[in-house]
C-alpha positions in Angstrom: 0.0 0.0 0.0 1.2 3.5 -0.9 1.9 6.0 1.8 -1.0 8.5 2.3 1.4 11.4 2.3 2.8 13.1 -0.8 6.2 13.7 0.8 7.7 12.4 4.1 5.4 10.4 6.3 5.6 11.9 9.8 4.5 8.6 11.4 7.6 6.9 10.3 9.5 9.0 12.8 7.9 7.1 15.7 10.9 6.1 18.0 10.0 2.4 18.0 9.6 2.3 14.3 12.4 4.5 13.1 15.3 2.0 13.4 13.5 -0.3 11.0 12.6 2.6 8.7 16.3 3.8 8.7 17.5 0.3 7.8 15.0 0.0 4.9 15.9 3.5 3.6 19.7 3.0 3.3 19.1 -0.4 1.8 16.8 1.0 -0.8 19.3 3.8 -1.6 22.1 1.3 -2.0 20.0 -1.0 -4.2 18.9 1.9 -6.5 22.5 3.2 -6.9 24.4 -0.1 -7.5 23.2 -0.7 -11.1 23.7 3.0 -12.0 27.2 3.2 -10.6 28.8 -0.1 -11.7 31.4 -1.0 -12.9 33.4 2.1 -11.8 31.9 2.4 -8.3 30.4 0.2 -5.6 28.2 1.0 -2.7 29.3 -0.2 0.7 27.1 -0.4 3.8 29.1 0.7 6.9 28.2 1.2 10.5 29.1 3.6 13.3 29.1 2.1 16.8 29.1 4.0 20.1 27.6 3.7 23.6 25.1 6.0 25.3 24.1 6.2 29.0 21.8 9.3 29.0 18.2 9.6 30.0 17.2 8.5 26.5 18.9 5.1 26.8 16.9 2.0 26.6 17.2 0.0 29.8 18.3 -3.5 28.9 17.5 -6.5 31.1 20.6 -8.0 32.5 20.5 -11.2 34.6 21.5 -11.0 38.3 25.0 -11.9 39.0 25.5 -14.2 42.0 28.3 -16.1 43.6 26.9 -19.5 44.7 28.3 -21.8 47.4 26.7 -24.3 49.7 25.7 -23.2 53.1 27.3 -24.9 56.1 25.0 -26.2 58.8 25.9 -23.2 61.0 25.2 -20.7 58.2 21.9 -22.5 57.4 20.8 -22.3 61.1 21.9 -18.6 61.3 19.9 -17.8 58.2 16.7 -18.8 59.9 17.3 -16.5 62.9 14.8 -13.6 62.9 16.4 -10.2 62.1 14.8 -6.9 62.9 13.6 -5.1 59.8 15.3 -1.8 58.8 13.2 1.3 59.7 14.3 2.9 56.3 12.5 1.5 53.3 14.3 1.6 49.9 12.9 3.1 46.8 13.3 1.7 43.3 15.5 3.7 41.0 17.0 3.2 37.5 20.7 3.3 37.0 22.4 4.3 33.6 23.3 1.2 31.7 25.4 1.6 28.6 23.5 1.0 25.4 25.4 0.1 22.3 24.1 2.0 19.3 24.8 0.9 15.7 24.0 3.3 12.9 24.3 2.4 9.3 25.5 4.7 6.5 26.7 4.3 2.9 30.0 4.9 1.2 30.4 5.1 -2.6 33.8 3.7 -3.3 35.9 3.7 -6.5 36.6 0.2 -7.7 40.3 -0.6 -7.8 41.5 2.1 -5.5 38.9 1.6 -2.8 38.8 5.3 -2.2 35.7 6.8 -0.6 34.1 9.2 -3.1 30.8 10.0 -1.4 29.5 9.4 2.1 25.6 9.1 2.4 24.2 9.7 5.8 20.5 9.3 6.9 20.2 11.0 10.3 18.8 9.2 13.3 17.1 10.8 16.3 20.3 10.4 18.5 22.3 12.4 15.9 20.0 15.3 16.5 19.9 15.2 20.3 22.6 16.4 22.6 24.8 13.6 23.9 27.0 10.8 22.7 25.0 10.2 19.5 25.3 13.8 18.2 29.0 14.0 19.3 29.8 10.8 17.4 28.0 12.0 14.3 29.4 15.6 14.3 32.9 14.2 14.7 32.4 11.9 11.7 30.8 14.8 9.8 33.8 17.1 10.4 36.1 14.4 9.2 34.2 14.0 5.9 33.9 17.8 5.4 37.7 18.1 5.9 38.4 15.3 3.4 38.2 14.9 -0.4 35.0 12.9 -0.1 31.6 14.3 -0.9 28.9 14.3 1.7 25.1 13.7 1.3 23.3 14.2 4.5 19.6 13.3 4.6 17.5 14.6 7.5 13.9 13.1 7.4 13.3 13.9 11.1 11.2 16.8 12.4 12.5 16.3 16.0 15.8 17.4 17.4 18.3 20.1 16.4 19.3 20.3 12.7 23.0 19.9 11.8 24.9 23.2 11.7 25.3 25.4 8.6 27.0 28.7 8.5 25.0 31.9 8.2 21.3 32.4 8.5 19.4 29.4 9.8 16.9 28.1 7.2 13.6 27.0 8.8 12.3 23.7 7.4 11.0 20.5 8.8 13.3 18.4 6.7 16.5 19.0 4.7 19.0 17.3 2.3 22.5 18.6 2.2 24.8 17.9 -0.7 28.4 19.0 0.1 30.8 18.6 -2.9 34.4 18.4 -1.8 35.5 20.8 -4.6 32.8 23.4 -3.8 33.3 23.8 0.0 32.5 25.7 2.1 29.5 26.2 -0.2 27.0 23.3 -0.3 23.6 22.6 -1.9 20.7 22.5 0.6 17.3 21.2 -0.2 14.9 22.3 2.5 11.3 21.1 2.5 8.2 20.8 4.7 5.6 18.2 5.5 3.1 19.0 2.7 5.9 19.0 0.0 7.4 16.2 -2.0 10.9 15.1 -1.1 13.3 16.7 -3.6 15.4 14.6 -6.0 19.1 15.4 -6.3 22.2 14.4 -8.2 24.7 12.2 -6.4 28.1 13.8 -6.6 30.9 11.6 -8.0 34.3 12.1 -9.6 34.5 15.1 -11.9 33.4 14.2 -15.4 31.4 11.1 -14.4 27.6 11.0 -15.0 25.9 11.7 -11.7 22.7 9.5 -11.0 19.5 11.2 -10.0 18.5 10.0 -6.5 14.7 10.0 -6.4 14.3 9.7 -2.6 10.5 10.2 -2.8 10.0 7.1 -4.9 12.3 5.1 -2.6 10.3 6.2 0.5 7.0 5.2 -1.2 8.5 1.8 -2.2 9.9 1.2 1.3 6.5 2.0 2.9 4.8 -0.5 0.6 7.4 -3.3 0.7 7.9 -3.1 4.5 4.1 -3.1 5.2 4.3 0.0 7.4 0.6 0.6 6.8 0.1 -2.4 9.1 2.3 -0.9 11.8 0.8 2.6 11.9 -2.4 3.8 13.6 -3.4 7.0 11.8 -6.2 7.7 14.4 -3.4 8.7 16.8 -1.1 11.8 16.6 2.4 11.2 15.3 5.5 11.5 17.6 7.0 14.0 18.0 3.8 16.2 17.8 3.0 18.3 14.8 2.8 22.1 14.7 -0.8 23.3 14.7 -0.7 24.2 11.0 0.7 20.8 10.1 -1.7 19.1 12.4 -4.7 20.7 10.6 -3.3 19.7 7.2 -2.6 16.1 8.3 -6.0 15.7 9.9 -7.8 16.8 6.7 -5.5 14.6 4.5 -6.1 11.5 6.6 -9.9 12.1 6.8 -10.1 12.5 3.0 -8.4 9.1 2.6 -10.7 7.4 5.2 -7.8 6.8 7.7 -9.5 8.9 10.4 
C-alpha cells in the first residue's frame, strides 16, 4: 500500500519504528544506486558504533550476577534467625546502563583504489539530540567535510536540532545537504516541509562522471509498501513528535479525506 502522504510520512519517525525505517531507507538507496554506478563504483554499507548512557537510553535487562556456594550447617541455622527489619524503606530507581548503538550509513567507493568518493548519511534521532550520538556523528561529519569525499546528509526527522550550517538558519521540517568536496565551504541545501514532496538530487561523483539522480521520494514510497508500514501505523493517533498546529490541521484533513480517520 502506498503512503498516504505526498512527501515524508511523519508517522515513520515514531521512535520504536524509526530504526527499521532507517535500515530500509539505506538499503533502498544502495539498491537503487548499484546498477547505476557499476562498474566504476560500488556502494558499501558501513556502521558507526558507540555507547550512550543518557536519559534517552533503553534499559536492557541483565540477569542477576550471583556467587553461589553451599551453606554450612551453622550458616543455614543462622539464616533462619529472625532479624529486625530496617526502619528505612528503599525506593526503586534506575541506573544508567550503557546502550550500544549501531548506525548504518553508505559509502560510494571507487573500484580498484577503494577510495571513498561519497558518504551518504541518513540521520537518526540520536544524531539530533545532545549527547554521545550527536557528538559521534558531528565528529564523523567534520572528518568528511575536511576530506576529499563528498557528503550527502539526509534529514527526514522533524524532531531534534538540525545539523549546523553557516549563516542564517533556514527554517524547514526536513532537509537534504549535498556537500561537494571541490565546492566547499559552499553546499547545496534542499529544505522542504511536510506537505511538500521530497526533492530529487544528483549524487556527486568524480568530476566528469555522469551523476545519477536519486529519487528519494520514490524510494520512500517503495519502502513503505514493501515493509508493510501501513500495518504498523495507527493513523487515528497523533504522530510522535507532535506536529505544529498548522501541520496538524493539514494532516487531519488529509487522513480524513483518505478514510484513515
